[in-house]
ZABAVO-217001 format. One record per residue (C-alpha): residue in three letters; x, y, z. Coordinates in pm, whole numbers, plus 50000, padded with zeros to 5 digits. Example, Ala and Ser with C-alpha at 12.3 -4.5 7.8 and 13.67 -1.06 7.14 Angstrom:
2
ALA512304955050780 SER513674989450714 
This chain:
966
UNK500104997850003 UNK501255034549991 UNK502215059250228 UNK498735080650230 UNK496715047150236 UNK498815034150516 UNK497945068650727 UNK494455065550631 UNK494395029350749 UNK496185037351103 UNK493785066751137 UNK490805047051095 UNK492285021551329 UNK493715038451617 UNK490495032951819 UNK490494994551764 UNK490944974752096 UNK494004955452115 UNK493284917952003 UNK493964887252269 UNK497664882752287 UNK499814860752436 UNK503634849152479 UNK504754829752229 UNK508114809552247 UNK508834801751911 UNK510154835451770 UNK506914854851821 UNK507224887351975 UNK504934892952317 UNK501814910652194 UNK501434891051852 UNK497494886251729 UNK495884853351776 UNK493274849851540 UNK490754830451828 UNK491194858852082 UNK493564836252356 UNK495984850952568 UNK498994831452656 UNK500894836153009 UNK504304822952860 UNK505714793053051 UNK502314783653248 UNK500344783652902 UNK499614744252851 UNK498054751552521 UNK499894742952180 UNK501654771352032 UNK500484796351772 UNK501704779451480 UNK501504790051110 UNK501714766150854 UNK503344767950505 UNK500394769150242 UNK501424746549943 UNK500814755349578 UNK498084728449555 UNK496064742449794 UNK492984765349670 UNK490544785049850 UNK490304813950060 UNK493114825450280 UNK492314849250590 UNK494334882750563 UNK497234894250358 UNK499744868150393 UNK503134875650223 UNK504034841050200 UNK500494826150113 UNK500384806050458 UNK497244798750675 UNK496584796251056 UNK496254765551250 UNK493014756451352 UNK494124746751688 UNK492684771351995 UNK494554776752348 UNK493364755452637 UNK493264786852909 UNK491594818352840 UNK491594847853078 UNK487894855953114 UNK488174893753222 UNK490734899252947 UNK488614883452685 UNK485444897352790 UNK487114932552799 UNK488444928752455 UNK485124919152321 UNK483244948552483 UNK485814971652331 UNK485224957151976 UNK481514958852012 UNK481654994752154 UNK483915003851848 UNK481734986151602 UNK478785003251736 UNK480415038551737 UNK481415035951384 UNK477835021751285 UNK476335052551428 UNK478665078951353 UNK477345099451033 UNK480665107550807 UNK480555124550477 UNK481325089050343 UNK477775078550482 UNK475425100550283 UNK473145080349988 UNK475055101349753 UNK478205078049813 UNK476415048649674 UNK476325064849333 UNK479195068849087 UNK480835099049059 UNK479395102148702 UNK475745101748824 UNK476105123549130 UNK474185159049102 UNK474615190649311 UNK470635190049326 UNK470265161049490 UNK471295174149841 UNK468065195149839 UNK465825178049565 UNK465465140749646 UNK463995133449325 UNK467055137249139 UNK468185103649294 UNK467345072049122 UNK463745054249286 UNK465775027949508 UNK467385054949716 UNK464825079249779 UNK463325067850065 UNK466505066450231 UNK467555100650127 UNK463975112950280 UNK464565095550612 UNK468145108850677 UNK466605146950530 UNK463845140950819 UNK466545130751089 UNK468585161551007 UNK465605185051028 UNK464885171351344 UNK468485177451485 UNK468285210451360 UNK465255220351544 UNK467375209751895 UNK470115233751812 UNK469825269351932 UNK468175289851638 UNK470635312451490 UNK469325348951369 UNK469425347150985 UNK471565374650855 UNK470245405650688 UNK470375408050304 UNK473165434050183 UNK470395460750079 UNK469185456750455 UNK472615461750600 UNK473645491950384 UNK470575511150505 UNK471945542850653 UNK470495534651036 UNK471545500051002 UNK475095510250923 UNK474985536751186 UNK474285510951457 UNK476835485051325 UNK479675512551288 UNK478835519651673 UNK478855484151769 UNK482345482851608 UNK483665513051816 UNK483525498452149 UNK486795487152177 UNK488525515051962 UNK487135546851918 UNK486905559351532 UNK488085590851422 UNK485445613651198 UNK487785602950896 UNK487905568250993 UNK485715554250693 UNK487955574550437 UNK491265563050586 UNK489975528150605 UNK489495527250230 UNK492975541250153 UNK495325534050467 UNK496425503650652 UNK495035509250996 UNK496405497751332 UNK494635497751644 UNK496745518051885 UNK495885536152218 UNK492385528152223 UNK491935543351864 UNK491875530751507 UNK494195550351325 UNK495885553050975 UNK499275541350998 UNK500535543550602 UNK499115547250273 UNK498345514550066 UNK500255533949784 UNK503725541949766 UNK504155578849869 UNK506815579650084 UNK508815605749828 UNK505795623649731 UNK504895628250089 UNK508485643750154 UNK508175665249871 UNK504445678549981 UNK505915687150309 UNK508835703550151 UNK507375722649854 UNK503365719649876 UNK501215706350173 UNK500735673150385 UNK497535667850549 UNK497065650150921 UNK494385641651123 UNK495445646351490 UNK491675643051672 UNK493095612551864 UNK495095635252113 UNK493145645152411 UNK492265678552490 UNK492485685752872 UNK490915720552942 UNK491775745253260 UNK489535773053388 UNK490145799553658 UNK492155829353781 UNK495585833453611 UNK497335834653938 UNK496225804454077 UNK496525786053771 UNK499975794653700 UNK500725786554077 UNK499765751454013 UNK501075745253670 UNK504355757753792 UNK504665726354012 UNK504645703053713 UNK507445722053536 UNK510985734153594 UNK512985765053439 UNK515715747553391 UNK514245722753091 UNK513325755052900 UNK510335778752914 UNK507105769353133 UNK503465780853142 UNK504185814453264 UNK507315822153034 UNK505255813952755 UNK502555834252850 UNK504915865352901 UNK506435863552571 UNK504715884452292 UNK502595863652058 UNK503835828152222 UNK500185818452382 UNK501025785152232 UNK504155755852291 UNK505265727652413 UNK506495717252791 UNK507745687352964 UNK505645679453279 UNK507215662153582 UNK505405649453893 UNK504945675954166 UNK508105684054312 UNK509905654554134 UNK512155671853878 UNK514405656053685 UNK513645620853822 UNK510095614653727 UNK509075632953413 UNK505555624753304 UNK505945635552919 UNK505625662052648 UNK502355684852599 UNK501595713052401 UNK499155740752562 UNK497185768352406 UNK496335801752587 UNK492855816852526 UNK493835855752496 UNK492855879052785 UNK489415892852827 UNK489645929452927 UNK489195936353278 UNK488555898553380 UNK491415878553578 UNK489715847253429 UNK491815826553187 UNK491245795252953 UNK494055768552901 UNK493965739552641 UNK496475712752698 UNK496815685752447 UNK498235653952549 UNK499105615752397 UNK496505591952487 UNK499125570352663 UNK499635603852892 UNK496355615752948 UNK495515596753252 UNK499055608453418 UNK498875641453328 UNK494995641353445 UNK495765628053787 UNK498545653853845 UNK496145684253746 UNK493575670653993 UNK496725666654248 UNK497955701854238 UNK494845716354165 UNK493055701254438 UNK489765691254225 UNK486915667554263 UNK484555648453981 UNK481615666553958 UNK478485645153915 UNK476195654753621 UNK472525660753690 UNK470265640153505 UNK468475662853229 UNK464685657853252 UNK463585654452885 UNK461725684652784 UNK458355677552564 UNK457575708652363 UNK454065720152278 UNK454655711851907 UNK455375673452024 UNK451585675352197 UNK449805688651932 UNK448035662351671 UNK450225658651348 UNK448335668351016 UNK448725632550885 UNK447325620951231 UNK443675618751109 UNK441005589051124 UNK441365584350766 UNK445125577950761 UNK445015553351076 UNK445525516951022 UNK442435494351008 UNK443035458451079 UNK443655435550807 UNK445425460650609 UNK448775460050481 UNK450905492550533 UNK454335497050444 UNK456525501950746 UNK457845536050830 UNK461215540551008 UNK459685560751277 UNK457335529551382 UNK460285507451415 UNK460825496951786 UNK464635491151724 UNK467175513651878 UNK467645548351775 UNK470475548451496 UNK472385581951599 UNK476215589751518 UNK478485587151780 UNK480035621251817 UNK482865628052081 UNK483615604252295 UNK480885584052279 UNK482325550352387 UNK482955564752716 UNK480585554852995 UNK478115577953134 UNK478945575953465 UNK482695587353374 UNK483375620653502 UNK484395643853266 UNK484435678353497 UNK486275682853837 UNK486355715454045 UNK487985727254317 UNK486195746554595 UNK489715761554765 UNK491005775354413 UNK488265774954196 UNK489845758353887 UNK487565736553687 UNK489295710453487 UNK487055698853180 UNK488105667052975 UNK487435677652595 UNK488595642752435 UNK487335636952077 UNK484925670152177 UNK487435689651920 UNK488665679651586 UNK492145689751529 UNK493895686351156 UNK497685696251056 UNK498585710150770 UNK502665705750702 UNK504035725950407 UNK505435763750285 UNK501675763250100 UNK499565754150399 UNK498495790150409 UNK497425786350040 UNK495375756850096 UNK493525772650362 UNK492865803950214 UNK491475783749906 UNK489215763450074 UNK487785787350356 UNK485835816650317 UNK485095840750582 UNK481565841750725 UNK479635868850560 UNK477165889850767 UNK473725883050809 UNK471135904750671 UNK468835925550849 UNK465725902550813 UNK467775876550987 UNK468915901451274 UNK465445911251352 UNK463905878051388 UNK464745854151678 UNK466875824351567 UNK467755794251743 UNK471295794151561 UNK474295814451703 UNK475385832651436 UNK472445858251389 UNK473015863751743 UNK476175872951734 UNK475855897351441 UNK473705917951677 UNK476275930151859 UNK478595953951682 UNK481495949251857 UNK481545913351762 UNK481115922451390 UNK483675946351394 UNK486025917951568 UNK485145894651289 UNK485715919051021 UNK489255925551156 UNK489885886851182 UNK489045886550795 UNK491555909350713 UNK494415892750873 UNK492975861950707 UNK492875878950330 UNK496565888450406 UNK497495857350435 UNK497115853050070 UNK500275875449987 UNK502565855350208 UNK504935834749999 UNK505585805950272 UNK503995795250566 UNK507655797750746 UNK507665836650692 UNK505095836851007 UNK506285842151341 UNK506105807551584 UNK503115811351788 UNK500815825951580 UNK497115819951653 UNK493795834051423 UNK490455827651523 UNK487915831551280 UNK484365823851178 UNK483895806850821 UNK480915796450605 UNK480525757950517 UNK483165748150303 UNK480915722550151 UNK479375750049993 UNK482595757149761 UNK483625724449664 UNK485495726249343 UNK484195702449047 UNK487665686649002 UNK490445679949259 UNK492955713449223 UNK496215719949350 UNK495865750349556 UNK498845777949472 UNK499555812149580 UNK497685832949319 UNK499865863249184 UNK496385887149118 UNK495425881349477 UNK498935885449627 UNK499225919849438 UNK496065934749594 UNK497325926049968 UNK498805957350087 UNK502525955050175 UNK502355972650511 UNK500125948450623 UNK501995920050515 UNK505375931050644 UNK503275936250961 UNK502095903650980 UNK505575887550910 UNK507205908651173 UNK504695908251442 UNK502165883351371 UNK498695882851456 UNK497115910551685 UNK496005896952035 UNK492305905351997 UNK492585886251659 UNK493445856051852 UNK489505852251996 UNK487475826251868 UNK484075813651963 UNK485185780051941 UNK486545783752291 UNK482335786652435 UNK481145753252501 UNK477495768052430 UNK478825777952060 UNK480255747051961 UNK477145727452084 UNK474915746651888 UNK477135746651594 UNK477485705351609 UNK473575702351669 UNK472555722851376 UNK474945711051133 UNK472765709350775 UNK472925670750665 UNK473975660650350 UNK471035652350206 UNK469495685750305 UNK472585701450171 UNK472165678949827 UNK468385692749779 UNK469245730749836 UNK471715722649569 UNK469625708649316 UNK466885738149342 UNK469795764849214 UNK469025777248876 UNK472545771048757 UNK474005737048827 UNK477175739249005 UNK477145775049133 UNK477255784949502 UNK474305787849749 UNK473185819649788 UNK472695831150041 UNK474195809750281 UNK472315791150552 UNK472305807350903 UNK473345772051018 UNK476365773350782 UNK479075792450985 UNK481555775151199 UNK484105788151459 UNK487545776851392 UNK490955784251537 UNK494335785551333 UNK497505778551525 UNK500985779451331 UNK503235755251374 UNK506725766551386 UNK509255745851136 UNK512895732851216 UNK514095756251473 UNK517475736651592 UNK520805729851419 UNK522015752351082 UNK520555732250826 UNK517105736650627 UNK515815760750882 UNK511875763050921 UNK511495732850744 UNK508075715650807 UNK506145746150921 UNK502705746750890 UNK498915753751030 UNK496655736551287 UNK492885738451219 UNK490505733751511 UNK487065727451466 UNK483715715751665 UNK483115680551652 UNK480855668651392 UNK482345690351127 UNK485355667751056 UNK484325653050724 UNK482995688850600 UNK486255703250617 UNK488265672250542 UNK486845666150184 UNK487425703850080 UNK491225702950208 UNK491485669550001 UNK490355686549697 UNK492915713249702 UNK495595688549615 UNK497185681949938 UNK498895644250053 UNK497335626250305 UNK499965614150592 UNK499525583750869 UNK501405578351203 UNK504485569350992 UNK504525604750821 UNK504445618951164 UNK507375599451297 UNK509365609750955 UNK508195644851031 UNK509545648451376 UNK512785631251253 UNK513405656350982 UNK513055683651178 UNK515185669451457 UNK512935671351747 UNK512045641251985 UNK508915623151917 UNK506635610452175 UNK506645583052348 UNK509285568952120 UNK511975594452233 UNK510825594552600 UNK512075560552769 UNK512315577253097 UNK508555584153105 UNK506135558853211 UNK504535559252849 UNK507745558052679 UNK508545528052892 UNK505145510752801 UNK505655519652451 UNK509275502252456 UNK507785468852586 UNK505025467352358 UNK507825472752059 UNK509825445352183 UNK506885420752238 UNK505675429851865 UNK509565424851707 UNK510055393551893 UNK506515380051752 UNK507515389251436 UNK511055372951449 UNK509735340951604 UNK507175338651293 UNK510095334851066 UNK511545299651012 UNK514565291651257 UNK516905290950904 UNK515695322450788 UNK516285341051096 UNK519185366051171 UNK521625353251498 UNK522165384451671 UNK524365363351871 UNK526945359951596 UNK526395394651503 UNK527465406251863 UNK524005421551931 UNK522515418152286 UNK519355436452239 UNK517895437051886 UNK514525446052008 UNK514835467552264 UNK517225491752449 UNK518395483152810 UNK518825516952921 UNK519025512853311 UNK521955487253248 UNK523645510853030 UNK523625537653296 UNK524515518053544 UNK527645505053362 UNK528655535853262 UNK528405551453632 UNK530325522653758 UNK533455529453479 UNK533065566053563 UNK533285561653955 UNK535995538353921 UNK538165562353754 UNK541195557453512 UNK541435521553623 UNK538425509953520 UNK538625526553177 UNK541975512953110 UNK540695474453153 UNK537485483552929 UNK539945496752677 UNK542425467252677 UNK539525444352634 UNK538375466052367 UNK541525463252186 UNK541965426852240 UNK539315401852319 UNK540835367452408 UNK538955336352418 UNK538975336952788 UNK537615368752786 UNK534625357452588 UNK533885328352825 UNK533605351553083 UNK531595380752913 UNK528295367553060 UNK529895382753368 UNK526805406953462 UNK527175441453594 UNK524785437353869 UNK527565420054064 UNK529205449254165 UNK528165463254503 UNK528115496254402 UNK525175489654174 UNK522705477154414 UNK521515512554552 UNK521535532854212 UNK518595555054122 UNK516765549653759 UNK518255568153483 UNK517015600553333 UNK517115623553019 UNK519295651253041 UNK516905679752985 UNK518965711353164 UNK519135736952887 UNK522875749153041 UNK524185714553056 UNK522905705252688 UNK524555738352550 UNK527835726352735 UNK527655694252573 UNK526725707752247 UNK529895732752237 UNK532065705052339 UNK531035683452003 UNK531195712751772 UNK535135713851631 UNK534095688751345 UNK530605697151160 UNK528545670751010 UNK527855665850647 UNK526195700750495 UNK526795720450840 UNK528335750750907 UNK530615754251219 UNK530195783251389 UNK532155796951709 UNK530765792752053 UNK531525818952314 UNK531785818952662 UNK531935783352729 UNK534255761652954 UNK536885739252773 UNK536635704452852 UNK539025692453093 UNK539595669453363 UNK538035693753664 UNK535485700953422 UNK534415668053402 UNK534325658453720 UNK532055687853820 UNK529905682753538 UNK529435643653582 UNK528695648053970 UNK525365660153870 UNK524705640553596 UNK525895605253655 UNK522955583353561 UNK521795604753249 UNK521515600352904 UNK521375624652637 UNK519265625752322 UNK521485630752023 UNK521455633751629 UNK523565610651439 UNK525015617751067 UNK526585595950845 UNK529725606050681 UNK529935581850432 UNK527545556750277 UNK525015534950467 UNK521565536750604 UNK521295532851023 UNK518495511551130 UNK516365508051426 UNK518455500351737 UNK521805500951601 UNK524515504651861 UNK526635536251904 UNK530215526851971 UNK533345544152085 UNK535775543751814 UNK539675533951904 UNK542395555651785 UNK543335529251501 UNK539785535451393 UNK540395572651372 UNK543435567851151 UNK540965554950894 UNK539255588650849 UNK542525600850683 UNK542215580050402 UNK539455594350253 UNK535925581250137 UNK537515549350056 UNK537575535750404 UNK534125524050515 UNK535075517850890 UNK536085488051079 UNK534255454351114 UNK533165434451419 UNK534705399251462 UNK531895369851426 UNK530935357551767 UNK530495323551878 UNK527285312651954 UNK527335288052221 UNK523565287052288 UNK522655270551961 UNK523285233752085 UNK521305239952392 UNK518385250852180 UNK518615225351906 UNK519705194252100 UNK517685200752429 UNK518895198352779 UNK518075166652894 UNK521085161653090 UNK521185196853189 UNK517765193953335 UNK518835165453561 UNK522215182853658 UNK519805213753744 UNK517665194453967 UNK520855179154131 UNK522675213754168 UNK519185231954344 UNK518965202654576 UNK522435203854698 UNK522815243754650 UNK519435262254677 UNK520395293154864 UNK523965299954675 UNK522065294554315 UNK519195316154383 UNK521835341154513 UNK524205344954237 UNK524345355853885 UNK525165332753588 UNK528365337353494 UNK529285309353265 UNK526875294952984 UNK526645260753181 UNK525455284253469 UNK523105300453215 UNK521595266653138 UNK520635259853489 UNK519135292953540 UNK516695295353243 UNK514895263953102 UNK515345255052736 UNK512025269452654 UNK512665303552719 UNK515785302752499 UNK515075317852126 UNK517365310151826 UNK519775338451779 UNK518865360252089 UNK520275365052408 UNK518525354652688 UNK517675374352999 UNK519665384653220 UNK521945400652950 UNK525935401152999 UNK527825434653015 UNK526355457352743 UNK529305482352732 UNK532355456152690 UNK530465429252507 UNK531665438052174 UNK535045449052032 UNK534225482852090 UNK532765502252377 UNK528955505352362 UNK527695542052451 UNK523845538152343 UNK521235529252073 UNK519185543551805 UNK515415550451838 UNK514785565651494 UNK516875559051178 UNK516375561950790 UNK518015577050494 UNK516905613650554 UNK516025630650210 UNK516605665250362 UNK520075660750448 UNK521225637350162 UNK522445610550402 UNK521785584850664 UNK520635600150972 UNK519705586851357 UNK518205599651655 UNK519055582151945 UNK520335583652334 UNK523755582252446 UNK525135577052814 UNK526305609652938 UNK529065598253125 UNK530385575052821 UNK529815607352611 UNK532585628852801 UNK535105601652860 UNK535095597952487 UNK535225633152415 UNK538145637952660 UNK539965611152492 UNK539465622252121 UNK541825644751948 UNK540425680651887 UNK539795676051508 UNK538115644051554 UNK535805653051859 UNK532625639651857 UNK533225610351610 UNK531475576651690 UNK530895545851523 UNK527725530751407 UNK526755493351363 UNK523505481351268 UNK521885448851453 UNK521965429451138 UNK525465438451017 UNK529295435551146 UNK530475468750940 UNK530835499351146 UNK530165530851020 UNK531425568051106 UNK528915592051226 UNK528845627551353 UNK527325635451690 UNK525445665351695 UNK523165679452025 UNK521045707351922 UNK519555728452162 
């Protein structure tokens, strides 16, 4: 038989009982089957042996079984039978036979009795297609199946596609799918064009399905890129200005940069970003970076309003700190009783006796008569529980905190022509006519038009908005510019075709040069920064009275000239917005002001009404990947990737490590990269704490410890390889060290930056730094006294070819490596010698002997084994089970990360790619402050700030220049 038939036969017979067996003394193995079911007991068996006769060629007839030699079985039976075993075997055979008979399988159908050429698909439901001899049996089987299906739980029949595509049913389905991950208002638009990911409780667009990396960069450099940042959480603080600043000052530090109060005092700086810390815990316990926006002062009032925008992973931590420093308690909202208007009590004109339904008459079902749940689109944070508090108030300070998550839509436009896109897509709201002002209205705009001061303010804001048409680039405006405005519904001005919005020369000439210069130098006046978007009542009115698409299309169909603009604009078609200027690149000396743009703030419910008109102006759409690229090209840290000392950054690193490890395990073992042979200890994460602790030991031990490290770096013997698993935790100095922090002190960063300046990176202009102390032993000692366990965020630029990758290692070059720089472009850098994988045999062949040895060792030395760290491969085998090992990856605990390779490790890379703006490979990462200072003081002046960069899957080192930009 073929192998397939053998497997099928074994599968069928795997549940069959073992036949009666006995021990034969004539060469038969114990357990050979006997045809009559007897069991022999070895030497005590008095019966004749089980003999098989040779069948002669003259004998004819049927032979039992498949006998290879044609033999027959003897007719003798055993004399003694074990009754219990015999009965058990027969009972098992009967049970198996009944199970095989009663079990209904695919081969037991009636259709299996027909040859293949007579089988038809229609026989499954139409038994008349079967031959007459099989119809009765097929009918009985069909009735049996129907009876069995009644017993099962009746499942609801799926609705037809036409029913599922109805508007109400689609809304109910969309609301159900948002229970775990909230959708943005532009979710459906993104889901058709983007790869979606579920992060931070939202469903967000990660990257487009099209290849548009370079087009997106060109859009950010020459035109405009559009992003939806509505997933950022907005926390509103209201109260007196002095009390607000007193509370917020506990969460910030002047050493780390401008605070809330300093930003407020600066002219035109009503918005910015700041790093928050736990109250009174600077610099040990940072929370993360937030952006904020102050509302302009109201004349004669000390009441201020502040919006802070935080990342979703940071929201709960920041909200807890706000409640603590402001002494706020949750406010339970009172249930709002349902108000029944008089119009609802009046009988409708359709409700007359003639139109009432009479019994027996059929009537088309109306949508209003359905008893199902009300289909209503989720706006704002609709997935939040009604019992969750959204307001907190302090009885002592009077400060009020409101959670405005998903209540405000936020779009970001990046590029030099962002202002052209805005001025082309948006039009300032027109004034209401006299008839609308005289009549009472439920809309907010006619009531505001009755106030002459508000109308005058709107006219001034409109003039500033028209002045933007005369500006050549968005980067010409001063950073921190804020403009409040009320615009008409942008759906009324959508072009017939998608066109690329560019600055119009004719409109630019109409703008007054004096106004344009004043706007470029001084920015928007403070009184023009006011916007009705700050008021909760206006936001609610605008959202509830939005014109539906159905009504808007009906109004368009009634226009005499098809395609023309609706005149006059409906009173509910005015929307308050807020434009906030985002500055471009401000660090370094390359491509200044690159990546500048505008942030557009809208009330909830108007997301798609503004998104489609902006898309029709030829903008590119970016996702999460492009946000990372934008921050990398600007040279600024990206949250939470570049905040490893924050709780949100630590959680992000753990999630990233698990994702990369799972992706690595999905590959076949033969196709995986062996990181142990490449000398990479942590390919999926960055052990920052271990790095800071090891460099702290090196710095505290002085030149002796440093000399040992350098000696090992220059020549690494086999004996050193055997002991390289020695953990740094064995040093008693490391037991009581604090957690690492990221250096954010501006003075210290400027000092480090001046020490790295003598050689400039590719395309960077060297400049003279004045009044900075030189780097010597005394300066080094005083500097490291306060920054022993600190990391510093750096930008690395490759001098020659190469593309850095994520988690690449930043290493210290030796004196021989620096001599290679004098050879010119031909020298690509040194190479790391291949490492030996001593764990491969353990993982491949298992650890049967090791487990026994481990059990024996644990029973003898239980206390000593628990206290000591693994120092050799054998100790590592005893400490970690074989199931915890992954082929090609070092298991925990890791050996020394600084001295594992031939070059001493300084840090790792968190963002890396080929920079289209700089024209070379660039990376962003962290290095140890202690290691960096030791490296700079040991290097010659002409090569100061030079390091080596090596990717996790490569043995080739590349020369790179460190830049610390403040």
